[in-house]
C-alpha positions in Angstrom: -54.5 -34.9 -47.7 -55.2 -32.9 -44.7 -56.3 -28.9 -44.8 -52.9 -28.0 -43.3 -51.2 -30.2 -45.5 -53.5 -28.6 -48.8 -52.5 -25.2 -47.7 -48.5 -26.0 -48.2 -49.3 -27.4 -51.8 -51.1 -24.5 -53.0 -48.4 -22.2 -51.8 -45.5 -20.8 -53.8 -43.5 -18.3 -55.7 -46.6 -17.9 -58.0 -48.5 -16.4 -54.9 -45.8 -14.9 -52.7 -46.7 -13.2 -49.2 -46.8 -9.6 -49.0 -45.0 -9.5 -45.9 -41.2 -10.9 -45.2 -40.3 -13.8 -46.4 -37.6 -16.4 -46.6 -36.4 -19.1 -48.5 -33.7 -22.0 -47.8 -31.9 -20.9 -50.9 -31.9 -16.9 -50.3 -31.2 -17.9 -46.6 -28.1 -19.9 -47.5 -26.9 -17.0 -49.6 -27.0 -14.5 -46.7 -25.2 -16.9 -44.7 -22.5 -17.5 -47.5 -22.1 -13.9 -48.0 -24.4 -10.7 -47.4 -22.9 -9.5 -51.1 -24.5 -12.3 -52.6 -27.8 -11.9 -51.4 -27.9 -8.3 -52.3 -26.8 -9.2 -56.0 -29.7 -12.0 -56.4 -32.5 -10.4 -54.0 -31.9 -6.8 -54.3 -30.1 -6.3 -57.5 -31.8 -9.2 -59.4 -28.4 -9.5 -61.6 -28.6 -12.2 -64.1 -26.2 -15.3 -63.9 -25.2 -17.1 -66.7 -26.5 -20.9 -66.7 -23.6 -23.3 -65.7 -22.9 -26.8 -66.8 -23.5 -28.1 -62.9 -26.6 -26.6 -62.0 -27.9 -27.5 -65.3 -27.2 -31.0 -65.1 -28.8 -30.8 -61.5 -31.9 -29.6 -63.1 -32.1 -32.2 -65.5 -31.4 -35.0 -62.6 -33.9 -33.8 -60.6 -36.6 -33.7 -63.6 -36.1 -36.8 -64.7 -36.1 -38.4 -61.2 -39.6 -36.5 -60.5 -40.9 -37.7 -64.0 -39.8 -41.4 -63.2 -42.5 -41.7 -60.4 -45.2 -40.9 -63.1 -44.4 -44.5 -64.6 -46.0 -47.5 -62.6 -43.6 -49.0 -60.3 -42.8 -52.3 -62.3 -41.4 -49.6 -64.8 -39.3 -47.7 -62.5 -35.8 -48.8 -64.1 -32.4 -47.4 -65.0 -33.2 -47.8 -68.5 -36.6 -46.1 -68.3 -34.7 -43.1 -66.2 -32.1 -42.7 -68.9 -34.8 -43.1 -71.5 -36.1 -39.7 -70.0 -32.7 -37.4 -70.1 -32.9 -36.3 -73.6 -36.8 -35.5 -73.8 -36.3 -34.1 -70.6 -33.4 -31.7 -71.7 -35.5 -30.7 -74.8 -38.2 -29.6 -72.5 -35.2 -27.4 -70.7 -33.5 -25.9 -73.2 -37.7 -25.0 -75.0 -38.0 -23.5 -71.5 -34.6 -21.8 -71.2 -33.2 -21.0 -74.3 -29.6 -20.0 -73.4 -29.1 -23.5 -71.9 -28.5 -24.8 -75.7 -25.3 -22.2 -75.3 -23.7 -23.6 -72.7 -21.9 -26.3 -75.0 -19.5 -25.3 -77.7 -19.4 -29.1 -79.1 -21.7 -31.7 -79.0 -18.8 -34.0 -77.6 -19.1 -31.8 -75.0 -23.1 -32.3 -74.3 -22.6 -35.8 -74.6 -19.7 -36.0 -71.8 -22.0 -33.9 -69.8 -24.9 -36.1 -70.6 -23.0 -39.2 -69.7 -22.3 -38.0 -66.2 -26.2 -37.2 -65.5 -26.4 -41.0 -66.7 -23.5 -42.1 -64.1 -25.9 -40.2 -61.5 -28.9 -41.9 -62.5 -27.5 -45.3 -62.3 -26.2 -44.5 -58.9 -29.6 -43.1 -57.8 -30.8 -46.7 -58.5 -28.3 -48.3 -55.9 -29.3 -45.9 -53.1 -33.1 -46.5 -53.5 -35.6 -49.2 -54.8 -38.1 -46.9 -56.7 -40.4 -49.6 -57.4 -41.1 -50.2 -53.7 -41.9 -46.2 -53.1 -44.5 -44.0 -53.8 -44.1 -40.6 -53.2 -47.0 -38.8 -51.3 -45.8 -35.4 -53.5 -43.1 -34.3 -55.7 -41.6 -31.1 -56.1 -44.1 -29.7 -53.5 -44.5 -26.1 -52.9 -44.9 -25.5 -49.4 -45.3 -22.1 -47.1 -46.0 -21.6 -43.6 -46.2 -17.8 -41.3 -44.5 -17.6 -38.2 -45.6 -16.1 -35.3 -42.8 -13.6 -36.1 -44.9 -12.7 -38.9 -42.1 -14.3 -41.4 -43.1 -16.5 -44.0 -40.9 -19.4 -45.1 -41.3 -20.9 -48.2 -39.7 -23.2 -50.7 -39.8 -26.8 -52.7 -39.6 -30.3 -51.6 -38.0 -32.7 -54.1 -40.2 -35.3 -52.4 -42.2 -36.1 -49.5 -42.7 -39.6 -49.0 -45.5 -40.5 -46.0 -46.1 -44.0 -44.2 -49.6 -45.7 -43.9 -49.2 -44.6 -40.2 -48.7 -40.9 -40.9 -44.8 -40.6 -40.3 -43.3 -38.2 -42.8 -39.9 -38.3 -44.3 -38.6 -35.3 -46.4 -36.1 -36.4 -49.5 -33.6 -33.9 -51.1 -31.6 -35.1 -54.0 -28.1 -33.4 -54.2 -26.3 -33.9 -57.4 -22.9 -33.1 -55.3 -20.8 -34.9 -53.3 -21.6 -35.4 -49.5 -20.4 -32.8 -47.0 -17.4 -34.2 -44.7 -19.2 -34.8 -41.0 -17.9 -30.8 -39.7 -20.2 -29.5 -42.4 -23.0 -31.8 -42.3 -25.1 -29.1 -39.9 -24.9 -26.8 -43.2 -26.5 -29.3 -45.7 -29.1 -30.2 -42.8 -30.3 -26.6 -42.5 -32.6 -26.5 -45.7 -34.1 -29.8 -45.1 -34.6 -28.3 -41.0 -35.8 -25.5 -42.7 -38.7 -27.7 -44.5 -39.7 -29.7 -41.5 -40.6 -26.5 -39.5 -42.4 -25.3 -42.3 -44.6 -29.2 -42.2 -44.4 -29.1 -38.5 -46.2 -25.7 -38.3 -48.8 -26.3 -40.9 -49.2 -30.1 -39.8 -48.7 -30.0 -36.1 -46.3 -33.0 -36.9 -42.9 -33.1 -36.9 -41.3 -35.1 -39.5 -39.7 -38.5 -38.9 -36.9 -38.1 -41.3 -34.8 -36.3 -43.1 -33.1 -38.0 -46.1 -30.6 -36.2 -48.5 -29.3 -38.5 -51.3 -25.8 -37.2 -52.9 -25.9 -39.0 -56.3 -22.1 -37.3 -56.8 -20.7 -40.3 -54.6 -23.5 -42.4 -53.7 -24.2 -41.2 -50.1 -27.2 -41.0 -47.9 -27.3 -38.9 -45.2 -30.2 -39.2 -42.9 -31.3 -37.3 -39.7 -34.3 -37.7 -37.3 -35.2 -33.9 -35.8 -37.3 -32.9 -32.9 -39.2 -30.4 -31.7 -36.2 -28.8 -30.2 -34.3 -28.7 -33.1 -37.2 -27.0 -35.2 -37.4 -24.4 -32.3 -33.7 -24.0 -32.5 -34.5 -23.3 -36.6 -37.2 -21.0 -36.2 -35.2 -18.8 -33.9 -32.4 -19.4 -36.4 -34.3 -18.1 -39.4 -35.8 -15.2 -37.3 -32.7 -14.1 -36.2 -31.7 -14.3 -40.1 -34.0 -12.2 -40.8 -33.0 -9.7 -38.6 -29.6 -9.3 -40.0 -30.8 -9.2 -43.4 -33.5 -6.1 -42.5 -30.6 -4.2 -40.6 -28.4 -4.8 -43.8 -31.2 -3.4 -46.2 -31.9 -0.6 -44.2 -28.1 0.1 -43.3 -27.0 -0.6 -47.0 -24.1 -2.7 -45.7 -24.1 -5.9 -47.9 -20.4 -6.5 -47.5 -18.5 -9.4 -48.6 -18.0 -12.7 -46.6 -14.6 -14.1 -49.2 -14.5 -17.9 -48.5 -14.0 -20.7 -50.8 -17.2 -20.6 -52.3 -15.7 -17.3 -54.4 -14.4 -19.8 -56.8 -17.8 -20.7 -58.4 -19.1 -17.1 -57.8 -20.4 -15.4 -60.9 -20.4 -11.9 -59.3 -16.5 -11.6 -58.6 -15.9 -8.6 -61.2 -18.8 -6.4 -59.3 -17.1 -7.7 -55.8 -15.0 -5.3 -53.2 -12.8 -8.6 -52.3 -11.9 -8.9 -55.7 -11.3 -5.0 -56.9 -14.7 -4.8 -58.0 -17.4 -2.2 -57.7 -21.0 -2.9 -56.7 -23.5 -1.2 -58.9 -25.2 1.2 -57.1 -28.2 0.2 -55.0 -32.2 0.0 -56.8 -34.7 2.2 -55.4 -36.6 0.0 -53.4 -40.3 0.3 -52.6 -40.5 0.6 -48.4 -40.3 -2.8 -46.9 -42.4 -4.2 -44.2 -41.8 -3.6 -40.5 -39.1 -5.6 -39.1 -39.9 -8.5 -36.8 -39.8 -8.1 -33.0 -36.6 -8.6 -31.8 -36.5 -12.2 -30.2 -36.9 -11.7 -26.2 -33.9 -14.1 -25.5 -31.0 -12.6 -27.9 -28.5 -15.0 -25.8 -30.0 -17.7 -27.6 -29.9 -17.1 -31.2 -27.4 -19.1 -33.0 -24.1 -17.4 -35.1 -24.7 -17.0 -38.9 -21.4 -17.5 -40.1 -20.8 -21.1 -41.1 -18.1 -23.1 -42.6 -17.3 -22.4 -45.6 -18.3 -24.7 -48.4 -19.2 -25.5 -52.0 -23.1 -25.8 -52.0 -24.9 -27.8 -54.4 -27.6 -25.3 -55.4 -30.2 -27.6 -57.0 
């Protein structure tokens, strides 16, 4: 492993940077709705667990553990056998997950859907032919602007010749073509982190949608990643302006149907709690030199697979 890659694997939420930092999930929150970002990041309001999110976490855990097995043993039967013990581990770590199902029949139906997703995975990839370089890889890189990007990559594949493939599992369905750019933002975010730490543009970004059995692939180039860097810097500037002004206005969309905070949202007649007292925040990033090049932050609304 190179020194640069070692730096990415050692960093994560357990060692957060002192300066401004952004993950793709929180970036997506702000682009979806600034008030959602505020509730999650500033107020840190709890959210009840949902069956869909829990199933995503479970399927991710099973696919991660599957690659602990020898290649010849990575079969659909082996994946299914991991479901129950992985669910028990998740419940032990987060006991509130046990309250998701009022009846055992509901839990069994939910597990059956997870079975289907795992079976579908084997129609898309042959895990006996894959040896991931990293799984659930924590990555972190500081941009020249001073903004630190951080997150977790589901799987990183490195070819013998050095080409990098970033793989992300989604338990939702593939987006329509007009929304693919939104789905790929997370992947370009990770590609930017690896480029800034390794100096190599990943060869392939691959989203595996287990909800409907589709794969979305994208080959980025330096221009893509430079545009992504401008975008995340502009996004942090917008977040900092909202933090300074206290203006965390909602952005109603179809995604509101799945929001845990509707009762507190002014768009639905609610009242947000008072803003908490914040410690002084680090100085904002310098204003980009060419504002005209900054991309818009308002993207088409679509339900997003958070896991």
